[in-house]
C-alpha positions as CSV (number, residue, x, y, z in Angstrom):
1,M,39.2,51.6,68.3
2,T,39.1,52.9,72.4
3,D,43.6,53.3,72.8
4,E,42.7,55.7,69.2
5,R,39.8,58.0,71.6
6,R,41.9,58.2,74.6
7,L,45.1,59.4,72.9
8,D,42.6,62.1,71.0
9,E,41.2,63.2,74.5
10,R,45.2,63.0,75.3
11,S,45.7,65.8,73.0
12,E,42.7,68.0,73.2
13,T,43.5,68.2,77.2
14,T,47.3,69.3,76.5
15,E,46.0,71.4,73.9
16,Y,43.6,73.2,75.9
17,E,46.5,73.3,78.7
18,A,48.7,74.9,76.4
19,A,46.2,77.9,75.5
20,A,45.1,78.5,79.1
21,Q,48.6,78.8,80.5
22,A,49.6,80.8,77.1
23,D,46.5,83.5,78.3
24,A,47.5,82.9,81.7
25,T,51.0,84.6,80.9
26,A,49.5,87.5,78.7
27,D,46.8,88.3,81.0
28,G,50.3,89.0,84.0
29,T,52.3,90.1,81.2
30,S,49.8,93.0,80.6
31,A,49.3,93.5,84.7
32,A,53.2,93.8,85.2
33,E,53.0,96.5,82.2
34,S,50.2,98.7,83.5
35,E,51.6,98.3,87.3
36,P,51.8,101.3,88.6
37,V,56.0,101.7,88.9
38,V,58.0,103.0,92.2
39,G,59.6,106.1,91.4
40,D,63.4,107.1,92.6
41,D,63.5,110.4,92.2
42,V,60.2,111.4,94.4
43,G,60.9,109.7,96.9
44,G,59.4,106.1,95.9
45,A,56.2,107.5,95.4
46,E,54.2,105.3,93.1
47,L,54.0,107.1,89.1
48,P,50.9,105.8,87.0
49,P,52.3,103.9,83.9
50,Q,53.9,105.8,80.7
51,Y,51.9,105.0,77.7
52,G,53.3,105.4,74.6
53,V,53.2,104.4,70.8
54,G,54.6,100.7,70.6
55,P,58.0,100.2,72.9
56,F,58.6,104.2,72.5
57,S,57.8,107.1,74.4
58,I,55.7,110.2,73.1
59,R,59.1,112.5,74.1
60,E,61.5,110.0,71.9
61,V,58.1,110.1,68.3
62,A,58.4,113.7,68.1
63,L,62.0,113.5,68.2
64,G,61.7,110.9,65.5
65,V,59.5,112.4,63.5
66,A,61.7,115.7,63.8
67,W,64.9,114.1,63.0
68,L,63.1,112.2,60.0
69,V,62.0,115.9,58.4
70,A,65.6,117.2,58.5
71,F,67.1,113.9,56.9
72,V,64.8,114.2,54.4
73,V,65.1,117.8,53.5
74,S,68.9,117.3,53.8
75,F,68.8,115.3,50.3
76,F,67.6,118.9,48.8
77,S,69.9,121.7,47.6
78,V,70.9,124.1,50.6
79,S,72.5,126.3,47.9
80,N,70.1,129.0,45.3
81,L,73.4,129.3,43.3
82,R,73.8,125.7,42.1
83,F,72.6,122.2,43.5
84,E,74.2,121.7,46.4
85,S,73.2,119.2,49.6
86,V,74.1,119.5,52.9
87,W,75.8,115.7,51.6
88,T,77.8,117.3,49.2
89,A,78.9,120.0,50.8
90,G,82.3,119.3,52.4
91,I,82.2,117.4,55.9
92,S,79.6,119.9,57.1
93,W,77.5,116.9,57.2
94,I,78.7,115.6,60.1
95,L,77.2,118.1,62.4
96,T,74.1,119.3,60.5
97,I,72.0,115.4,60.6
98,A,75.0,113.0,60.7
99,V,75.2,113.3,64.1
100,P,71.9,113.3,65.0
101,T,71.3,111.0,62.9
102,V,73.1,108.9,65.4
103,A,71.7,110.2,68.5
104,V,68.3,108.7,67.1
105,F,69.1,105.0,66.3
106,L,70.8,104.8,69.7
107,I,67.5,105.8,70.9
108,V,65.6,103.4,69.3
109,L,68.4,100.3,70.0
110,R,67.8,101.6,73.6
111,R,64.1,100.4,73.1
112,L,64.7,97.2,71.4
113,S,67.6,96.4,72.4
114,P,67.9,97.1,76.2
115,E,71.3,95.5,77.3
116,G,73.1,97.3,74.1
117,I,74.6,100.3,74.2
118,R,74.1,102.0,77.6
119,R,76.1,105.4,77.0
120,V,78.9,107.6,74.5
121,G,82.2,107.9,76.2
122,S,81.2,109.1,79.7
123,L,77.2,110.5,78.4
124,G,74.0,108.7,78.1
125,I,72.4,107.6,75.5
126,D,69.5,111.3,76.3
127,Q,72.9,113.5,76.9
128,F,74.4,112.4,73.8
129,A,70.7,113.0,71.5
130,S,70.9,116.7,73.9
131,V,74.2,117.6,72.6
132,A,74.1,116.4,68.8
133,F,70.9,118.1,67.8
134,S,72.3,121.4,70.1
135,V,75.2,121.5,68.1
136,S,73.4,120.9,65.3
137,A,70.9,123.8,66.0
138,V,73.5,126.3,66.1
139,V,75.1,125.3,62.4
140,W,72.2,125.8,61.3
141,L,71.7,129.3,62.4
142,T,75.5,129.9,61.9
143,W,74.0,129.6,58.1
144,I,71.0,132.0,58.9
145,W,72.9,134.4,60.2
146,E,75.6,134.0,57.6
147,T,72.4,134.6,55.0
148,V,70.8,137.1,56.4
149,S,73.8,139.6,56.5
150,I,74.0,139.0,52.9
151,V,71.0,140.1,52.3
152,A,71.6,143.1,54.8
153,Q,74.3,144.0,52.3
154,N,72.3,143.9,49.0
155,G,73.4,140.7,47.9
156,P,71.1,137.8,47.1
157,W,69.3,134.8,48.5
158,V,72.9,132.3,48.6
159,R,71.2,129.7,51.0
160,S,67.5,128.0,49.7
161,W,64.8,127.1,52.0
162,V,65.9,123.7,53.3
163,M,68.5,126.1,56.0
164,W,65.4,126.7,57.0
165,V,63.5,123.5,57.5
166,S,66.3,121.9,59.0
167,F,66.6,124.7,61.8
168,A,63.3,124.2,62.8
169,A,63.5,120.6,62.9
170,M,66.8,120.7,65.0
171,L,65.3,123.2,67.4
172,A,62.6,121.2,67.7
173,G,64.8,118.2,68.6
174,V,66.5,120.5,71.2
175,V,62.9,121.1,72.8
176,F,62.9,117.5,72.9
177,T,66.1,116.2,74.8
178,V,67.4,119.8,76.3
179,F,64.5,121.2,77.5
180,A,61.7,117.9,77.5
181,P,62.7,117.3,81.5
182,L,60.9,121.0,82.2
183,I,58.0,120.2,79.8
184,P,55.0,118.1,80.5
185,P,54.0,115.3,78.9
186,F,57.8,115.1,77.6
187,S,58.8,115.4,81.1
188,E,56.7,111.9,82.4
189,D,60.0,109.9,80.2
190,F,62.6,111.2,82.2
191,R,60.6,110.3,86.0
192,G,60.8,106.9,87.4
193,R,64.0,106.2,85.8
194,P,66.2,103.8,88.0
195,E,69.5,105.3,89.8
196,I,73.0,104.4,88.1
197,V,76.5,104.8,89.2
198,A,77.6,107.6,87.4
199,H,80.4,106.3,84.3
200,K,84.2,107.8,86.3
201,V,84.4,110.7,84.2
202,A,80.8,112.4,84.7
203,R,82.3,112.1,88.6
204,P,83.0,114.8,90.7
205,T,86.5,115.5,90.6
206,R,89.0,115.1,93.8
207,P,90.6,118.0,95.7
208,V,93.8,119.1,94.5
209,S,96.0,119.3,97.7
210,K,99.2,121.9,97.9
211,R,102.5,120.3,97.2
212,P,104.7,121.3,100.6
213,A,107.7,123.8,100.0
214,H,111.4,121.9,99.8
215,E,113.2,123.7,102.9
216,R,116.7,124.7,101.5
217,R,119.1,125.6,104.0
218,P,120.7,128.6,102.5
219,A,124.2,128.7,101.0
220,A,126.2,130.9,103.9
221,E,124.8,128.7,106.2
222,A,126.2,125.4,104.5
223,S,129.3,127.5,103.8
224,Q,130.0,128.4,108.1
225,P,132.8,126.2,110.0
226,V,131.7,123.9,112.3
227,G,131.5,123.7,116.4
228,E,135.6,124.2,117.9
229,Y,137.3,123.8,114.1
230,A,135.4,127.8,113.3
231,P,139.4,129.1,113.3
232,A,140.8,128.8,109.9
233,Q,144.3,127.1,109.2
234,P,146.6,126.9,106.8
235,F,145.7,123.7,104.0
236,G,148.0,120.8,105.1
237,E,149.3,122.4,108.3
238,P,149.0,121.4,111.5
239,D,146.0,122.6,113.7
240,T,147.8,123.4,117.2
241,S,144.1,125.6,118.2
242,T,142.4,122.5,118.5
243,A,142.3,121.7,122.0
244,A,142.9,117.4,121.2
245,Y,145.6,118.4,120.2
246,S,147.0,121.0,122.8
247,G,148.8,119.3,125.5
248,G,150.8,116.5,122.8
249,A,153.9,116.7,121.1
250,Y,152.8,116.9,117.7
251,G,153.6,120.5,116.5
252,Q,157.4,119.3,117.1
253,A,157.6,118.1,113.6
254,G,155.0,118.8,110.3
255,Y,154.1,116.3,107.4
256,G,155.1,119.3,105.2
257,E,159.1,119.0,106.7
258,Q,159.1,115.4,105.7
259,A,159.0,112.9,103.1
260,Y,156.1,110.7,103.2
261,G,156.4,107.2,104.6
262,G,159.3,108.6,107.0
263,D,159.2,108.9,110.9
264,A,155.9,112.0,111.0
265,Y,156.4,112.4,114.6
266,G,160.3,113.6,114.5
267,S,163.2,111.6,116.9
268,Q,160.2,110.3,119.4
269,G,158.5,107.9,117.0
270,A,156.3,106.3,118.2
271,D,156.6,107.3,121.9
272,A,155.6,110.7,120.4
273,A,152.8,109.5,118.5
274,Q,150.9,108.3,121.7
275,D,151.8,111.5,123.8
276,W,149.8,113.8,121.1
277,A,146.8,111.0,120.6
278,P,143.4,112.0,121.5
279,A,142.1,110.9,124.5
280,Q,139.2,108.2,124.4
281,S,136.2,109.4,124.9
282,A,132.4,108.1,124.6
283,Q,131.9,110.1,121.3
284,Q,134.4,107.4,119.6
285,T,132.3,104.5,120.3
286,S,129.0,106.3,118.1
287,T,128.5,106.2,114.3
288,V,129.8,109.5,113.9
289,R,133.2,110.9,115.2
290,Y,134.1,114.5,116.1
291,Q,137.4,113.8,116.4
292,A,139.5,116.1,113.6
293,F,142.8,113.7,111.8
294,W,144.5,114.5,108.3
295,A,143.4,112.6,105.9
296,L,144.9,112.0,102.2
297,V,143.3,110.7,99.6
298,P,145.0,108.4,96.3
299,E,143.7,110.6,93.9
300,E,142.5,113.8,93.3
301,R,138.1,114.0,94.9
302,D,135.4,116.5,95.0
303,V,134.7,118.0,98.4
304,V,130.6,118.8,97.6
305,D,127.9,121.1,100.0
306,E,124.7,119.1,101.4
307,R,123.3,119.3,97.8
308,G,125.7,117.3,95.6
309,V,127.8,121.1,94.3
310,P,131.5,120.5,94.2
311,L,133.0,123.2,96.8
312,F,137.0,122.0,96.7
313,R,138.9,119.0,95.9
314,I,141.6,117.3,97.7
315,G,144.3,115.2,96.3
316,P,147.7,112.8,97.2
317,T,149.7,116.0,97.4
318,A,148.6,117.9,100.6
319,W,147.1,116.3,103.6
320,A,143.0,117.7,104.3
321,L,141.7,118.4,108.0
322,V,138.5,116.4,108.4
323,I,136.7,117.1,111.1
324,E,133.9,115.2,111.6
325,D,133.9,111.0,110.6
326,R,130.4,109.9,109.5
327,G,131.4,106.4,108.6
328,D,130.9,106.7,105.0
329,T,131.2,110.4,104.3
330,F,133.8,112.7,105.7
331,V,133.3,116.1,106.6
332,V,136.2,118.7,105.3
333,R,137.4,122.1,105.7
334,H,139.3,123.6,103.7
335,E,142.0,126.6,104.7
336,D,139.8,129.4,103.4
337,G,137.1,128.5,105.7
338,R,134.7,126.1,103.7
339,V,133.0,123.0,105.2
340,G,132.1,120.4,102.5
341,Y,131.3,116.8,102.2
342,L,134.2,113.7,101.0
343,H,131.6,110.5,99.9
344,D,133.9,108.5,98.8
345,V,136.5,107.9,101.7
346,S,137.9,104.5,100.4
347,G,142.1,104.0,100.4
348,V,142.2,107.2,102.6
349,T,145.0,107.3,104.6
350,R,144.8,108.8,108.1
351,G,147.6,110.9,109.7
């Protein structure tokens, strides 16, 4: 009997403690709900608690009533000539009632499930509701305008009272969404809301920079001869006016007078080649060589300008004058004075 009495006393104590804890939790919740809110949009000032109907604010309740009226009326005939509701008039139901219905559903879901859908695309829930009711009101206003225009021309009233009631309900929805931040007491629903980072689509745009202009050399400059090789010479003949060749015996025998592979220096042979060879200079040690020489390519190749446009062709039947050796590119001068670039220098025979 003693043990049973002790068990009864322990159970009564546990039930009393659980009830007291529940009461304390309820008191704490009530105190938290009635605790003033610090608003970021009012300079950190404390705002009084916002009261409404259940979890919904006064603005949300008024918006829900306006939508409910329009939703019920949408099942009546909008035409006086035959039965035709919004839902049976083609796809007009999408903008007139379906989109506002989605907006109200999201507002309800936001209160019942705060961690649910927060935005529609880049629009917040309230922004989407503003667009939805505004578009619907414009559609109903268009129908009103058409109906009044028909009556003004001595025509019948083709649409019924549904049009007027639906427009009034959607216009009220515009007031509760678009103009609510300016109308008390609906503006209380927008005060004290925490600041969040805007969606990337809703952020300010990046500045656009001006594209830099592309500098292009005139074609007249590209065709001018280069440096000391300006005087034009017949293509395939030696350039006797060049200073590098003025003191040698190169002019004694031209390549056009002998067969390919013969003694290109006349009777003097290799000794004559040593006589007309240009003197060694510091420029030969650099990547670009400015000493001119004759070149013979094994096949037909294009000589292009600085933009890659072909100017003329050189081939194995005649020697070409190279006025500058850039390693992987030769600067070639034509007999008419045009200067271009030979990019394929493989297999070239130097004269």
